[in-house]
C-alpha positions in Angstrom: 0.0 0.0 0.0 2.6 2.5 1.1 4.9 1.8 -1.9 1.9 2.4 -4.3 1.1 5.7 -2.5 4.7 6.9 -2.8 4.8 5.9 -6.5 1.5 7.8 -7.2 2.9 10.8 -5.3 6.0 10.8 -7.5 4.0 10.8 -10.7 1.6 13.5 -9.4 4.6 15.8 -8.5 6.2 15.4 -11.8 9.4 13.7 -10.5 9.7 11.5 -13.6 10.5 14.3 -16.0 12.6 13.9 -19.1 14.7 16.9 -20.4 12.7 17.0 -23.6 9.6 17.9 -21.6 11.1 21.0 -20.0 10.7 24.4 -21.7 13.3 26.0 -19.6 16.8 25.0 -18.3 18.5 26.4 -15.2 22.1 27.3 -16.1 24.7 29.7 -14.8 26.1 27.8 -11.8 29.2 25.6 -11.7 28.8 21.8 -11.2 31.6 21.7 -8.6 30.1 24.0 -6.0 30.5 22.5 -2.5 27.7 20.0 -2.1 26.8 16.8 -0.2 27.1 13.9 -2.6 24.6 12.0 -0.5 21.8 14.1 -2.1 22.7 14.9 -5.8 20.8 17.6 -7.6 18.1 16.2 -9.9 18.5 18.7 -12.8 15.4 17.3 -14.6 13.3 18.1 -11.6 15.0 21.5 -11.2 14.1 22.3 -14.8 10.6 21.2 -14.3 10.3 23.6 -11.4 11.6 26.4 -13.6 8.7 25.6 -16.0 6.3 25.8 -13.0 7.8 29.0 -11.8 7.5 30.8 -15.2 4.0 29.5 -15.6 3.1 30.9 -12.2 4.2 34.4 -13.3 1.5 34.7 -16.0 2.0 36.1 -19.5 3.2 39.5 -18.2 5.5 38.3 -15.4 9.2 38.9 -15.2 11.6 36.1 -14.2 13.4 36.8 -11.0 16.2 34.2 -10.7 16.8 34.9 -7.0 13.1 34.5 -6.2 13.0 31.2 -8.1 16.2 29.9 -6.5 15.6 30.5 -2.8 11.9 31.3 -2.5 9.9 29.3 -5.1 12.1 26.1 -4.9 12.2 25.7 -1.1 8.5 26.5 -0.6 7.7 23.9 -3.3 9.9 21.3 -1.5 8.4 21.9 2.0 4.9 21.8 0.5 5.9 18.5 -1.1 7.3 17.0 2.2 4.0 18.1 3.9 2.0 16.3 1.2 4.2 13.2 1.5 3.7 13.1 5.3 -0.1 13.5 4.8 -0.3 10.7 2.2 1.9 8.1 3.8 1.8 9.3 7.4 -1.0 7.0 8.3 1.1 4.1 7.2 4.4 5.4 8.6 5.1 2.6 11.1 4.8 0.1 8.3 6.6 2.1 5.7 9.5 0.4 4.0 12.1 3.2 4.1 14.6 1.1 2.1 12.2 1.2 -0.9 14.0 2.9 -3.7 11.0 5.2 -4.4 11.2 6.6 -0.9 15.0 7.0 -1.2 14.6 8.8 -4.6 12.0 11.1 -3.1 14.2 12.0 -0.1 17.4 12.4 -2.2 15.6 14.6 -4.7 14.0 16.9 -2.2 17.2 17.3 -0.1 19.3 17.8 -3.2 17.0 20.6 -4.3 16.8 22.2 -0.8 20.6 22.2 -0.4 21.1 23.7 -3.9 18.5 26.3 -3.1 20.0 27.2 0.2 23.6 27.3 -1.0 22.9 29.6 -3.9 20.6 31.7 -1.8 23.4 32.1 0.7 25.8 33.1 -2.1 23.4 35.7 -3.4 23.0 37.1 0.1 26.7 37.1 0.7 27.3 39.9 -1.8 24.3 42.0 -0.6 25.2 42.3 3.1 27.9 44.1 5.0 30.5 43.1 5.8 31.2 40.2 3.4 32.2 37.1 5.4 35.9 36.3 5.9 35.5 32.5 6.2 38.1 30.2 4.7 37.4 27.2 2.4 38.2 24.9 5.3 35.6 26.6 7.5 33.1 26.3 4.6 33.8 22.6 4.4 33.4 22.3 8.1 30.0 23.9 7.9 29.0 21.4 5.1 30.2 18.5 7.2 28.2 19.7 10.2 25.1 20.0 8.0 25.5 16.5 6.7 25.8 15.1 10.2 22.8 16.9 11.5 20.6 16.0 8.5 21.6 12.3 8.7 20.6 12.3 12.4 17.2 13.7 11.5 16.8 11.1 8.8 17.7 8.3 11.3 14.9 9.5 13.5 12.6 9.5 10.5 13.5 6.0 9.1 13.6 4.2 12.5 17.4 3.9 12.8 17.0 6.0 15.9 14.3 4.1 17.9 13.4 7.2 20.0 12.1 9.9 17.6 10.3 11.8 20.4 13.4 12.4 22.4 15.1 13.4 19.1 12.4 15.9 18.4 12.5 17.3 22.0 16.2 17.7 21.9 16.2 19.3 18.5 13.8 22.0 19.7 16.2 23.2 22.4 19.7 22.0 21.5 21.7 21.9 18.3 25.0 20.2 17.4 25.7 23.3 15.2 24.0 26.6 14.6 20.7 27.4 16.4 18.1 25.0 17.8 14.7 25.0 16.2 12.9 27.2 18.8 15.8 29.7 19.0 16.0 29.8 15.2 12.4 31.0 14.9 13.1 33.9 17.2 16.5 34.8 15.5 15.0 34.9 12.0 12.0 37.0 13.3 14.5 39.4 14.8 16.5 39.5 11.6 13.3 40.2 9.5 12.2 42.9 12.0 15.4 44.8 11.8 15.9 44.5 8.0 12.2 45.5 7.3 12.4 48.5 9.6 15.7 49.8 8.3 15.8 49.8 4.5 18.9 51.3 2.8 18.6 55.0 1.9 16.2 55.6 -0.9 14.5 52.2 -0.7 11.2 51.1 0.8 10.0 47.9 2.5 7.1 46.2 0.9 4.2 45.7 3.5 3.7 42.2 2.0 6.8 41.0 3.8 6.2 42.6 7.2 5.9 40.5 10.4 4.4 40.9 13.8 6.4 39.3 16.6 4.6 38.8 19.9 6.9 37.6 22.7 3.9 36.1 24.5 3.2 33.7 21.6 5.3 30.7 20.8 5.9 29.7 17.2 3.2 32.1 16.1 4.8 35.0 14.2 2.3 37.1 12.3 3.4 37.1 8.7 1.7 39.6 6.3 1.8 37.3 3.3 2.0 33.5 3.8 4.1 31.6 1.2 3.5 28.3 3.0 -0.3 28.4 3.8 -1.0 24.7 3.2 1.5 23.1 5.6 1.0 25.8 8.3 -2.8 25.3 8.1 -2.2 21.6 9.0 -0.6 22.6 12.3 -2.9 25.6 13.0 -4.9 23.8 15.7 -1.7 22.8 17.5 -0.4 26.4 17.2 -3.6 27.7 18.8 -3.6 25.1 21.5 -0.1 25.8 22.8 -0.9 29.5 22.9 -4.2 29.1 24.8 -4.9 29.3 28.5 -6.2 25.8 28.5 -2.7 24.3 29.0 -2.2 26.2 32.2 -1.1 23.9 35.1 -0.4 21.0 32.7 2.9 19.4 31.6 2.5 21.1 28.3 2.7 24.5 30.0 6.3 23.9 31.2 7.3 22.8 27.7 5.8 25.8 26.2 7.6 28.0 28.7 10.9 26.4 27.7 10.3 26.9 24.0 9.1 30.4 24.5 12.2 31.4 26.4 14.5 29.9 23.7 12.5 31.6 21.0 12.6 35.0 22.7 16.3 34.7 23.4 16.8 34.0 19.7 14.8 37.1 18.8 17.0 39.3 21.0 20.1 37.8 19.4 18.8 38.3 15.8 18.0 41.9 16.6 21.4 42.5 18.1 23.4 40.9 15.2 21.5 42.8 12.5 21.7 46.1 14.4 25.3 46.0 15.6 27.3 43.5 13.4 25.7 42.9 10.0 23.5 45.0 7.8 22.1 45.2 4.2 24.5 46.6 1.6 23.7 50.3 1.2 24.1 49.9 -2.6 21.5 47.1 -3.0 18.8 47.7 -5.6 15.1 48.1 -4.7 14.3 44.8 -6.6 17.0 42.9 -4.7 16.0 44.4 -1.4 12.4 43.3 -1.9 13.6 39.8 -2.8 15.7 39.8 0.3 12.6 40.6 2.4 10.5 38.0 0.6 13.1 35.4 1.1 13.4 36.2 4.8 9.7 35.9 5.2 9.6 32.5 3.5 12.7 31.4 5.4 10.9 32.3 8.7 7.8 30.4 7.7 9.8 27.2 6.9 11.5 27.4 10.3 8.3 28.1 12.2 6.6 25.1 10.5 9.6 23.0 11.4 9.3 24.0 15.1 5.5 23.5 15.1 5.6 19.9 13.8 8.5 19.1 16.2 6.7 20.6 19.2 3.4 18.9 18.3 5.1 15.4 18.3 6.7 16.1 21.7 3.5 17.6 23.2 1.4 14.7 22.0 4.1 12.1 22.8 3.5 10.6 19.4 6.2 8.5 17.7 4.5 8.6 14.2 4.3 12.4 14.4 7.9 12.6 15.6 9.0 10.6 12.6 7.1 12.9 10.3 8.6 15.9 12.1 12.1 14.5 11.7 11.6 14.4 7.9 10.4 18.0 8.0 13.4 18.9 10.1 15.8 17.1 7.8 14.4 19.2 4.9 14.5 22.5 6.9 18.1 21.7 8.1 19.3 21.0 4.5 17.9 24.3 3.3 19.0 26.5 6.1 22.4 24.7 6.4 22.9 25.0 2.7 22.2 28.7 3.1 24.9 28.9 5.8 27.4 27.1 3.6 26.7 29.4 0.7 26.8 32.5 2.9 30.3 31.5 4.2 31.9 30.3 0.9 34.6 32.7 -0.5 35.1 30.5 -3.6 33.6 33.0 -6.0 34.6 36.3 -4.3 37.0 37.3 -7.1 34.7 36.4 -10.0 32.7 39.1 -11.7 29.8 38.6 -12.2 29.4 36.0 -9.4 27.9 32.8 -10.7 24.2 32.3 -10.0 21.4 30.1 -11.3 19.7 31.5 -14.3 16.5 30.4 -16.0 17.1 30.0 -19.8 14.4 29.2 -22.4 15.1 26.1 -24.4 15.5 26.8 -28.2 
């Protein structure tokens, strides 16, 4: 049953695409960029997504390669993981995770998310001040840390780790590298607040990418324009439950307090870093600044969705939910971790123009 469901999901998502069926090709980036060989990039699927993106623009739309690369692609991938969890989640304890269809699915999604994150990080690297001073060795160390964290998440998903609930709980409040999930929600909300409120001279912030951070609410950042409405709607009831007075004097209240403190600490850190250490390049164009805000909003939604599914599995003490949450976390980690690798990588600092994925129509 589950193998059939996965196969149908693949067909419905267009994963079996041949190059001849694609109207556009994504070019402009080298093949030898730092990447995890565990999850190779499926270029046929990438080109299919380029077709989908151009189609979504309508006849008068203008291609924005940055928007495609690290807004459209990761949102599509997280939506796909959410659909996958919904379709096979009911059968998850009986799922054969060694089935090649499942492995192809995971590899393709993680390959796309890493590619998206890496090139999104590279794009951002040259639009903030100061440009990072990381060495190639530090970039490789960041990649190795990402791989280790993502593999740990996959082990909690596929049953290699027999205690996915503990994994989910630990992931919310601790991290082997970078920020834990709860803290990351706050940090990225703090980043978005500072960048939105402080546009470079002569530029404006689009209200579409504004947020409202309430320190009394956990994993419930108000986002003006949702780019991930489907997955977030699936956890809306849980989001409302953990922010209601009905959990007072229950074990869930103490968990919520812990998550809230980590989230708010992350917000303070995000505000501090982007007020005192980093800032948006003063020469950035209006189009690039708007894309930066849009990407930050989408980035925040992905991280918030990740924290919500992790916290729901812990609060409900549900192993099946924790396994699904671990897959979501593997996806979010690969995207955000890829972004960190790209942001730190000095490989293309001396190239002009810097390489970047470009949608090109097929002749």
